[in-house]
N, C-alpha and C positions, 0 to 999 in steps of 0.2 A: 503492499499500500504506499502511496505517498504522503511524504510528511508534509502535514499540516503547517503552513508559515504562521508563523508569530509575530503580531502586530501590536503595537502600544493602543490601549484601550484610549480612546476619544471620551473627553468628557464633555457633557452641556456647560459652555461658560455659562448661559444666562441661569441655569440650576443652581451653580456655583455661588453665583453672585443674589439670588434670590428674586429674580425679576419675574414680577408679574404682567407687565405690559410692555411692549416693544414699540416706540414711538417713532413714525413714520418720518420725523424732522430729524431725527437723531442720525444722519448720514455716516459718522465715524463709525458708530455701533454696527450699521446695515453694510458696511464695505468688507467685512470678513465673512459675508455670506454673498457674495459677489465674486465673478470670475473676472478676470481683464477685460473680456466682452460683455459685460454687463448681465451675464447670465445669474440666474439662480443657482448655487451650488446644490448638490443633494446632500441629505444626512449623513450618508456615510462617509463624507469627505469634511463635512465640519463638525460632526460628532453631536451636533444638536438633537436634543430628545423631541419626540414627534410632536408634544405640546407646543416648544418654541420655535420649530420649524415651522409648525403652522402660522404661528403670530409673524414669524419673519417673511414669511411668502407674503403674508397680508401686507403687512407695513411697507416691503418692496413695492408690491403693487399699487399701494397708494400714493407711494413718492414717485413713482414713474407717471401716475396720472396729473399728478400736482408739477409733472417737469422737475422734479429735482434729483432723478436720475434718467438717464436718457433709456428709449427701449431697447435700441442697437447701436452699434457701434459701425462708422463708415468703413470699409474695407479699403476705400482708396485713399484716406487721409489716416493714416496710422498714428495713431499716438504712443509714446513711448511710457509712460506712466498716465493712464487713464483717470487714477484717483486723484489727479491734481486737480479735476476739474471738481470735483466734488470737495468744497471746503466751507 
């Protein structure tokens, strides 16, 4: 049988901080759940629990609708660090 790889257990950063609500206007907290192309990262990569991942996705979708975060990144104009836009 093949050996199973052992990875470091990822913990939910929101559970550690005992966060009940994730604000869509707090972009510094949301950028850890976004990829460099502003896609929402899955739970297996971020380590969020199911409850907080749902809160993060709702907050990101609200921030996109209010134009705080872009929906897509233009492939023609590549930005070195896209999170510099979010400040």
